[in-house]
N, C-alpha and C positions, 0 to 999 in steps of 0.2 A: 504493500500500500504506500503510495507516495505521500510523504508527510505534508506536502503543500496542499493536499486535497481535503484535509480535515477542517470542517467548518462548523458542523452542528453536533450538539451533544444532548443526551438525555441523562438527567441526574435524578435518581429516586431518593426519597428522604431528604429532599432539597431544602426544606424549611428548617431542618435541625442544624445544630452547630457545625458538624463536619460537612454536611451538605452545603451549607452556606459558604464555608471556606473553599470548598471545591468549586462551587459556582463562581465565586468572585475570581478565583485563579483562571478559570476558563474564559470568563468575560475579558479579563485583562489581556489575555493572549489573542483576543479577537474572535472568539467563538460566539455563536448563538446557542442558547441553552433552554431546553424544555425542562421546566421544574415540575417534578412529580412528588406529591406529598398528600397524606391523608388528612392533615390539619388545615381546614379551609381558611381560617383567619390568619394563621402564621404564614401560609402560602401566599395569600392575597397581599399582605403587608410586605413580604420579602420581594415579591414580583414587582410591586409598585416602586420599591426602593431601587431595584436593579435596572428597571427601564425596559425599553422596547426590544432589546436584544434577548429578552427572556419571554417565555410563554408558559403560564401556569396551568397545570392539569391536576385537579383534585382526584385522587385515586388511592384506594386501599389495595395494596398489592396482594392481599389475601383473597380478594374478590376476583375469582377466575374469569367471569364473563367480562368484567370491566378491563382486566388486563388484556384479554384477547382483543378488545376494541382499541387498545392504546394506539396502534399505528394510525388508525382512522381519526383519532383525536388530535394528532399532530398536524398543524397547518403546513401547507406546501413550502412556505418561507423557511421552515425549520427542517426541511427534508433535503436530501436523505440524511438519516442518522449515521454519523461517522463514528461517534463515541457513545457507548452506553456505560454509565457508571452506576453499578448496583450498590447503592449506599444505604438504603433503608434497612432498619433493623431495630430491635429493642430487647430488653431484658426484664420486662414487667413481671414482678413476682420472683425475680431471681435472687441469688445469694441465699438460697434456702436448701437445706439438705434434701436430696431427691425424694426420700420416702415421707417427708413432711409437707412439702409444697403440693398445692392442688394440681391435679393432672391437667386441668384446663390452662394453667399458667405455662407449664412446659410445652404443651401442645401449641399454644399461641406463639411462643417464641420460635419454635421450629417452623410453623406455618409462615411466619413473616420472614425470618432470617434465611431460611433455606428454600422452602417450597415457593414462596413469593418471588424470591430472586430468580429461581429457575423459570417460573412462569413469565416474568418480564423478559428474560433472555430469549425464551422461546418465541415470544411475541415480536421481538425486534430482529432477531438473528436471520430469519429467512431472506429479508431484503439485503442484508449484508452479504449473504451467500450468493444471491443473485448477481450482485455487483462485484463480488469478489473483492470486497473492501470494507474495512471497519475495524474497530477496536473495542473489545469488551473488557471492562475493568470491574472486578469484584472486590468490594471492601470486606475483607474477612477480619481476622483478629489474631493476635499472638496466642489467644486461647485455642486456636485451631491446632496448635502443635505443642501445647504444654498442659499439664494437669493443675487445675485449681479447684479445691474442694468447694462444695456448695454451688457449683456452677455447671451442673451436668447438662441441663438443657441448652444453655447458651453455648457452652463449649462444643457440644455435639453438633449444634447448628452450624457453627463456624468450621468445625472439622469437615462437615458435609460440603460447605462452600469450597473449602480447600480441595477436596477430592473432585468435586464438580468442575472446578477450574482446571485442574490437571487433566481430567478426562476430556473436557471440551477442547483444550489446547491440542491434545493428541488427535481428536477427531477432525480438527480443522487444520492439521499440520500441512496438508497439501494445498491449502488456500493461502491467500494473502491477508487473512483476518488474524489479528493479534488478540491474545487472551492473557490478561494480567491479573494477578492477585496481589493485594496490598494487605499487610497484617499490622495495623496500628496497635500500639500498647495503650496504656491508660491515658485517656484524653478527657479533659473536663468539658463535656458537652451535656446535653439534657438527659442522657441515657441513665445516669444514676438516679436523678430525680424521678424519672418515670418508673424506674425499677421499684422504687419505694412508694409509688403511687402518690407523688406530690409531697411526701413528708420531708421537708427541708432539714429538719434536725438529723434524720437518718442520713441524708445526703452529706451534710456537714461532718457528721461523725465518721462516715466512710472515708472521705478524703483526709480527715484528720488522722486516721489510722494508717494511711498510706505513706510510708517513709520516703518513697520516691516522688511524692507529690511536690516537693519544694521546687523542682525544676520544671514543673508543668504549669502553664498559665491558661486562663479561660480562652478558648479558641475564638470566641466572638469578640473579645476585647483586645487581643494582642496579635497583630498580624504576623509576628515572628513565628507563630504556630502554623503558618501556612508553608513553612519551609519544606515540609514533606510533600506538598503539592507542587514543588518544583521539579518533580519527576519529569523526564523528557516528554512524556505524553501531554503534559500541560504547556510545554514550551515549544510546541511545533509551530513552525513558521506558516504563514498563510500561503 
């Protein structure tokens, strides 16, 4: 795939902390970005702030029928999709021992983090295959390759993303489509607050217990946290 051809991107989970950072980096490099998120108000506000080079689509990636319609919801000005960044994910109800936490919680985590990611990829990929051009980026986690107690569902979902990425890369090896996995570590976005269902004391206590937290700053407030988005895929020339 010629790097100069990359123009349009789709970012899921775009209204969250990491999604916003990714979107801003893409816009700064001259891309147009389709913003996909399930939170209508956060999505609306973020799209209004980012301007005409973005197009918001409210969508829950666990809704199979809605995901299947995603290509039809993208306006022609934002096609073809050259980059798909699967960023949406959560850990609602996480940090609980597996036999204690409700089954609906771990099921919801896997439905979003793994099944939803796969559905979005399946929705966008056929057109990339037809054009023999595109780049799929899956935001996984360091949890995909290390063991952390009380995070069985989240870590399993991210390990699934890791293997899905590896397998998809192998399946597309004879094409010009690139498949990338990124495995961030602890990053202060909204994921911890949603994990504890809005309990800010638990969020504060969690970060207070993290000895490595001193070197991490809130992604929405410190643009130095965008350094990881200086990966070459975000710096492709027009």
